[in-house]
N, C-alpha and C positions, 0 to 999 in steps of 0.2 A: 612767698609767704604773704598772707594777708593780715593786716592789722587795721582794724577799724575802717575797712573798705578801701584801703590804699595798698598798693603793692610795695613791699619793702625792697631795699637795694639788694638784699640777698637773692632775690629772684633773678636779677640780672648778672650776678657774679658767680652764682653756683654753676658748676659744671653739670651738663645733662647726664642723666642716668640712662643706660641702654633700655630700649623699649621692653624687652622681655624680662628685665630685671629691676623693675621699679620697686619701691619700698613695699608695695602691696604683695609682691611675690615673696619678698623676704619674710613678711608677716605670715603668709600662708605656710611657708616651710617651717616657721618657728611655732606655729599654733599647734599645741598638743592634740586638739580635736581633729586635725587632719593627718596625724601620724600614720594612719592606715593607708593614706593616699601618697603623701610625700613627707619625708622627715630628714632631720640632720643625721649624719653618721655619728658614731660614738664620740669621735674626737671633735666634731663640729666643723671640720674643714671641708667636708663634701656634703652634698645632699643626695638623697635616694628617692627616686620616683617609683612607687610601688604600683600605682594604678594610673597609667598615662591618660586614659580617657577621662577619668574623674578629675585629674589635675587640670586638664584642658577646660573643663566646665568651671573650675574655680578661678582661673586666670581672669584678671579684670578685662572688661570689654574694651577699654581704652588701648590695650595692647594690640588689638586687631588680630589676636591669635585664637580667640575663643571659638571662631568658626573654622579654624584651620586644623589639620591633623596634628598629632603630637610631633610628627617629624618636623613641622615648621618651627616649633619651640626648640627642638634639638639643633636645627640649623642656626637659629638665632643665637643660641648659646655658643656654637662654634664660631660665629662671626666675632664674638667678644672674647674669644680665647679660653673658653671653658674646656677642661679636659674631661673626656668620657672615660671613666675608669672601669666600667664593666656593665654587663647586662646578663641577667639570669643566673639562677642557681638551682639546686635540687628542689627548693620550695616553690619555684616559679620565676616569672620574669620580673626584672627590676632594671632601673637605669640609674647609674651613679655618676654625678658630675661634680667637678670642683674648680675653684678659682681662688687665688689668694685674696681677692677683693669681695668675696661672698662667703662669709663665715657666720656661724651661730653666735648671736649676741654682739655682733660687730657690724651693724648696718652702715655705720659711718665709713667703712672701707669701700663701699660701693662706688664712690667717686673715682676710685683708681681703675675701674673697669673701662677699658677703651676698645673700640673696634680695631680689629687687626689691620695693620697697614697692608695695602695692596689687595685686601680681600675683595674678590669680585672683579678685579682687573685682569685683563688678558695677559698671560705670561707666556714667554717663548720657551 
């Protein structure tokens, strides 16, 4: 955080948020103007991507995912323990994801999201 041009101590003690899940992403999911692209489920514990390519365009450039296919975003979610609940229905394709640390109205929970242990390591 910046206060009068100085970096506060919170900057150094705060736990990092996963790349794909910064507060901007939470804001995009929460913004009613983007509900046709991505929205919270009725209970607010999962989010649904209705238009993956449109979401990709909305993701902040700092994530490095805006030039990548939607599959890269999905892989990033998997790295941080998100559960993929479903894809597609009679009305068309959608992708639903959930994590206890990513819920509607509770961006403060995001600090609990951690990379899976041993993710990407060779396993026998």
